[in-house]
N, C-alpha and C positions, 0 to 999 in steps of 0.2 A: 043665365048662374055662369060667375065665373072661372075658369077653368083653376083647376087644385094644379098645385106646383108644393114639391119638397120643398121644407125648407130647414137652414142649418139649426140641429140641434148641436153640435159638438165642437170644443173647441180646441183640441188637440188629435194632430191626425199618425200617428207615430207606426212603423213598421215593426212586426212580431214577426218570434223565428219560431218554428212546430220544427215534429217531426216530418210534416206532411207538405217542407217550404216553405214561405214569410210571408204569409200576412199583414193584413190592413186592422190597425183596431182604432178607433174614433170614444176617446175618452176613455180608453180599458176596453169599449166594446170593438168587438170583431167585428167586420163588416164583411157580411152574405151578397152571397151571388141572384137576382131577382126569382133564379128557380128556390131558391134557402140552402145553398152548398157552402162553404168556407167559401169566403173568397183569396186562394190561394198562387202565390205566383212560384213558377220555380228560383227565380234567382237573388232575389237582395236589391241592383238594381233594377229591376221591372216592380218589382214591388215598392221602391223606392215612390217611383214612377209614376207610379199608383195611389201613393197614399199625397202627392203635393197637389197628384188632381181634386182631393183634399181639401185637404190642407188650403187647397184659390181657392175655396165658392166661396160665394157673396152671402149675403143672407137670406136668397133663393135658392135651391140645385139647378143647378143644367149640366145635365146629361151630355149635351152634345160640347161644352166645353173638356171632357175627359174621354177621351182617346181608349187612352191605355184601360180604362176602366175597364168602357165597353169592348175591347181586345178581350180580355182576360173572363170577365163572364161569358163571351163564346165560345172560348175557352174549354172554361172548365163546365160553361150548360147544354152545349151543342156541339161541339167535333168530341172530347171527350164520352159524348155516349156514342157514339156513329163511326169512332177514328178510323176505323178499316173503310166504311163509304167515302169519306172524304177522300180521303189517300184515292182511293179508286179514282173514286169521280178527277181528279187533280192528273191523275198520271196520264187518263185518257185524253188528255189537249195535244201527248206527243204523239199522237196520231195524226190531228188536224194541226198542227200545230204555225201562225203563225206563220214563223219562222222561211216555211216551209211551200208555202204559197201566193206565187210571183206572177208579174203582170204579162203580158204578150207582146205588149207596149205601153206607152208609146220608148223606143232604145235609149234616153237617159233615166226613164224612169226604172226600165227594168237593171238598169245596168247601176243604182243607185243600190236599189237593194241587195243586188249580189255584192255590191260590197261592202254593206251593212249586215248582212245577216249571214254571209257563204261563211266567215270567221268566226260565230258564232258557232253555224253547227261544228266547221272545225274544233272546232274548243268542247261542244260533247264528246261530242266520238274522240277525244283524246281525255279529257279528263272523268268525261264518267262510262266511258267505252260505249255509246250507241251513238250511230251514224244511222240520220235523219238522213232521209234525199228531198228534195225544191222539184214540186212541180208549176208546170204553166196552167196556169187560168185555175178555177173554185174548184171543179170536181171532185172529190175525195178518193184518194188514192191510197191503202192499208201499205202502213210502213213494214218495215221487217220487224216480225214477231219477237225475233230475240233481243232488236236495240228497246224496241220496248215494256220487253220482262225488267230487262234494265234499270231504265229509269224511274220505273216504275219499282222497281228494288227497292230506290233512293228515296224514291217517299217516301214507302212505309216503315223506313227506316228514323224520318223523325221526328220524336218524342209534340206532346198535344200545343203545348202553345206555339213549339216553330214550325210545325203544321199550319196549326189557326193562321200563322200571317201565313208560311208558301201562300196559299190557300188566295187571299189577293193578289198577291205579288204576281199570280201567274191568272189569275179570274181576270183584273185589273188591266194587263200586260197581252192575255190571250198568245200568251207562251206560259209551255212550261221549261224551256232553255233560256230563256230569257230568267223568268224564276230562275234556276238554277244559277243561272250566272249573276244573278241581283245578293239570290244566298250567298254567294261565295267570294263578292266581291272583286265579280273580272273589270268592270269601268262606274261609272259615278251611276249612280241610283240616278242621275236627272239622263245620261249620256245615253243610259238603256231603256228607258220612258221616252228617248224624243225614235230610239231607236223601236221602239211598240206604232211610234208613230210617224213611220213616215210616211205612209200610203196618205196619209192625213195631211202632213206639212207641205207630200207635194202638193196637195188639190189645192192649200191655200196661195203655196206660190204660184198658182197655175192662173186660179180662179176669184183669188183676193177670202181673208180671211171672214171667216162665221162668227160674229164676237159673242152666239150662244157657245157654240158649238165649241169655243175655247172657250166658256166660263164653264162648261162641262167640262174640260176635261180637264182643267187647272185644278178641281175638288179632285177631282180623279191619281190625279201625280196628287196631291194631297195623300192621296190616302193611301199613294202607293211611298213615297214618303216615310210616313207612319208604318206601313206589313215591313220596311227595312227597317224600323227603327224597334219595332220589337223582336225580329226576332236573330236581334244583336243583342238586343237586353236579357234575353234566356239561353244565350249562349252556357258552356257551361264554367264556362271565365267568366261572366261578372259577378 
């Protein structure tokens, strides 16, 4: 038996505006999430991006070509129903942030980590009011509880859709600080991604590139870029 595939049944995909936000209608019929909730975006810009994905479908619907729709579904069906738990999970990255765990050697890698990562820790101290301290090695060492509390408060203040995007910014980079840096446009998204992969880039320089690892990293970078796009499109100004 061939795999069942959803076929396009609509002609026009349009943005609608209501009390709960901006929805998407297919020939006048509202789109719902997999859990049968109304698919409502917080900004018109995000709703237009979602509607464009539906409008671009061919005769057979390809969910993999609809990242904005998938993110909206995740925000509504998954994050919104456990927002506090998601925020707590992301805030916990601060206590084991990628930027804080440094190599013992070689000296060139140690220097490269310090040059790339120390300015971000300084920025977090100045901008977010949270000073995280680097450690040598991979053994966990707790950070200052007051700094972690300030970072946690920042995470918990994010609305649902931005929290959903922030989840990917943090989990893909391995760093709460890089997540905030991406959200606040401290550097380009490519520069921040390269900073998160400093160790992998170093290894590739020493031993040559692993094509499979590079392909996997490229997929993750695409997801990182998408998360940043969603975060920006859910800003109240859009």
